[in-house]
N, C-alpha and C positions, 0 to 999 in steps of 0.2 A: 604631562597631563594637559589636555586641551582646555584652554581658559574660556571663561564666560565672556570676557571682553572680545575675544576673537570671534566667538559665535555671534555676538551682537553686531560686530563690524561686518561679518559676512551677510547677516540678515539685512542690514542696511544696504549692502551692495546689491543684493538680488532684487531689491525693491526697484532698482533702476534698470533691471533687465526683464522686460515683459514676459518673455518666453519662460524663464526660470521662475518668475514670480507666479505665473499661472500654475505651473507644476506644483510649487510649494503650497499655494492656496488650495489646490485640489487635495493634496495629501492631508492638509490640516483642517479640512472641512469648511473652508471659507468660501464665500460667494465669489465666483469667478466672473470677471468682466468679459462680455461676449464680443465686444468690438474693440480691437487693439490694432493699431497700425504696425506694419512691418513684422507681423506674426502670421504664419501660414494659416489660412482660413480653415483647412481641414483639421489642423492641430487644435485650434480654438473650438471647432465644432465637437470634436471628440471629448475634450475636457468639459465643455459646457453640458453635454448630454450626460456624462458620468457624474458631474457635480450635482445635477438635478435628477439623477437616476432615471433618465428617460431612455428606456430600452429601444423604443421605436425609432427615435431620432438617431441614436448611436448606430443602429443597424442600417439606417438610410445612408449615413455618412460612410459606414464601412463598406456597404455594397458598391458605392461609387468609388471609394478609394481603392478597393481590392481589385479593380479592373487594371490597375497598374501591374506591369510585369516586373517582378523583383529582379534587379540587376545590380551588380557591384558598382556600376557607374552612376547609379541613381543617388542623388544627394540624401534623400529621405531614408535610404536603407540603413545608414549608419547613425541616424538620429536616435540616441538612446531614450530621450524623453518621449518622443513619439512612439517608439516601439513599446516602451513600458505602458503607456496609455492605451495603446491598441491591445496589448495582452490583457490588461485589466478588464477592458470591455468584453473581449472574447471569452475570458474565463467567467466573468460575471453573468453574461447573457447566453452562455453555452453555444457560442458560434463555432462552426466548423474550423478546425485549426490548420488545415492543410496549407492554405495560402500564407499564413503568418510563419509557419515552419519553413516554407520555401524562402521567405524573406530573410529569416535568421540564417539559413544556410548560405545565402548569397552575400552575407557580410564577410568581407575579407580583411584580415588584420593579422599581424604577427606580434603585436604587443601583448604580453601576458595579461595585463589588466583587462583589455578588451576581449581577449579570448575567454577570460573568466566570466565576463558579462554575458557573452554569447552562450557559453555553456549553461549559465544559470537560467537564461531565458528559455533555452531548449529544455532544460529539466523541468521548469515550471509548466511548460506546455505538455510535458509528458506526466504531469502530476507527481513529479519526483522532487518533493520539497525538502527532503532530508539527505540529499547527496552531499558527500564531503567535498565535491567540486563546486558547490554553490557559494556565491557571495551572499551571506545571510542578511546583509543590510537590504538587499533587493527582495529577498524572500519574505522576511517578516513584515516589511512595509507593505508589500502586496497582500499578504495574509491579513494584516490589520485593516487595510483599505477595503478588502472584500469581506471582512468579518469571518474569515476562516480561522480555524484553530491554529495558533502559533506554535512553531517548533521550539518549545521552551528549553530543550536540552542544550541548545547552542547559544543561549542568550548571554551567559556569563563570559564565554570566550569572545563573543562579538563585542560585548561592552568593553572588555579589557583592550581588545585590538583597536577599537575606535578611540576610546578615551586616552590611550597612550600614543596615539598617532599625532605627534606634535606638528607634523606637516599637513594635517588634514585640510586646513583652510587656505593653505598656499597651493593646494593641488589645482591642476588645470582641468580636472574632471568634475565639473559642477554637478553632473548627474549623480555621481557617487557621494559627493559632499552633501547634497540635499537629502539623499536617502540615509546617509549616516546620521545626520542630525535628527531626522524623524525616527530612526531606529533607536537612538539613545532615549528619546522621549518615550517610546513604546516600552522599552526595557524598564525604565525608571517607574513608570506607572504600573506595569505588570508586577514588579517586585514590591512596590510600596502598598498596593491595595489587594486585599483578599478577594477571591471570587464570590459570587452570590451564595454559593453553597456554604463557604466558610463563614460569611456574615450571618446566614441563617443559623448555623450551628453555634456561633458565638452568642447570638441572642438567646437561643434555647438554653445554653449553658448558664448564662447570667441569671435567667429566671429560675433554673433548677438550683443554682448555687444559693440564691436568696431563700428559696423554700427550705433547703437543707439547713441553712443557718437558723432560720425561724424555728424549724422543728427541734434543732439541737438546743437553742436557747430555751424553748419550752421544757425540754427534758431536764436541762440544768436547773431551771426554776423549780420544777417539780421535786427534784432531788433536794434542793435547798429547803423548800417548804416542808418536805417530808422529814428532813433532819430537824427542823425547828419544832415540828409537831411531836416527834419522838422525845426531844429534849424537854418540851413542855410537859409531856406525860410523866417523864421521870421526875421533873421538878414538882409536879402536882402532888406526888406522894409525900413530899417533904414540906411543901409550902402551899397548901390548898387554899388558904384564905387570901394570900397574895395573888395567886393565879385567878381567883374569882374576881378580885378587884380589876385586874388587867382585862378580863373578859368583858366586864361592864364598860370599861373605857373603849375597847374595840367596837362594842355594840353601839356606843354613842357616835363613834366616828363614821360608821355606816358607809355611804358612797365614797367618802374620802379615802377610806381604807382600800376599797376596790380600785380607785384611781392609782393609789400608791403601788398596789400589786402589779397593775398593768405597766406602770412606769419602771418598776424593777425589771420586768421581763424585757421591755424595750432596751433598757440599758445593757442587759446581758447580750442582746442581739447586736447592738452597736459595738460592744466590746469585742465580740467574736469577729465582726466584719473588719474592725480595725486591726486586730491581731493577725488575721489571715491575709491582710493586705488589700482587701476589696475596696475599702474606703479611699485608698490612695489613687485608685484608677477610675472607679465608677461612683456616681452619686447614689448613696443608699436609698432604697425605696422606703418611704414612710408608711408605717402601719396605720390603717384606718380603723 
């Protein structure tokens, strides 16, 4: 199991690597610094425009950058950070994908890990987010960043694969490590929090549950009161004088008796909420 200490150590490490820090800040919605020495200006420009969701600026950078002819000898062609950022902007701003597809095709590698990255990039550009060939740490991070619907059916398997990778932070592929960390965060949040519809349904149910308990408590109270009246009528036949005395006492009590009746009904309601487990989770609504 990947440890928290290793994650913290890795986060401290990338703070010292401007290029990776920029990428991590972008994924986590942090403000990206626009002027950093020893980092490619085009890379900074793309990240800055995406961070501020500046479509015009991104397209200006893209129009200039896409004049480059994709070649396996170009250093930028195998830069996974740059390619991911480019794809993010191309998908977000609906830019023609022909040039970037050519760039992906020009990437040459025989390593399985990089072949999987290339295949995932190609599938994303073909809107094939659910291919079994995809590396889903790439897919769900991009979907989250672009506010696209996440392919939830793969989340459990991805979480197990990442969390059980004891060599994750010793990997030489910082691109996949960054995406894996972000993917874990996304999975935990998506598992831990209900969506807006579920929250709305939960609130509606709480209100409905309280009304049902209130109605039930009134019903129980009426049954108890009816039983008392029946017993009093039966008792009246045998002890009329005593019952008349009690009636006089109730008459003198007046408002106090009405308050007592309301208190009894509230106690019945509280008892039902407690027995049904509601009071252990929610704060009961006070009757006015």
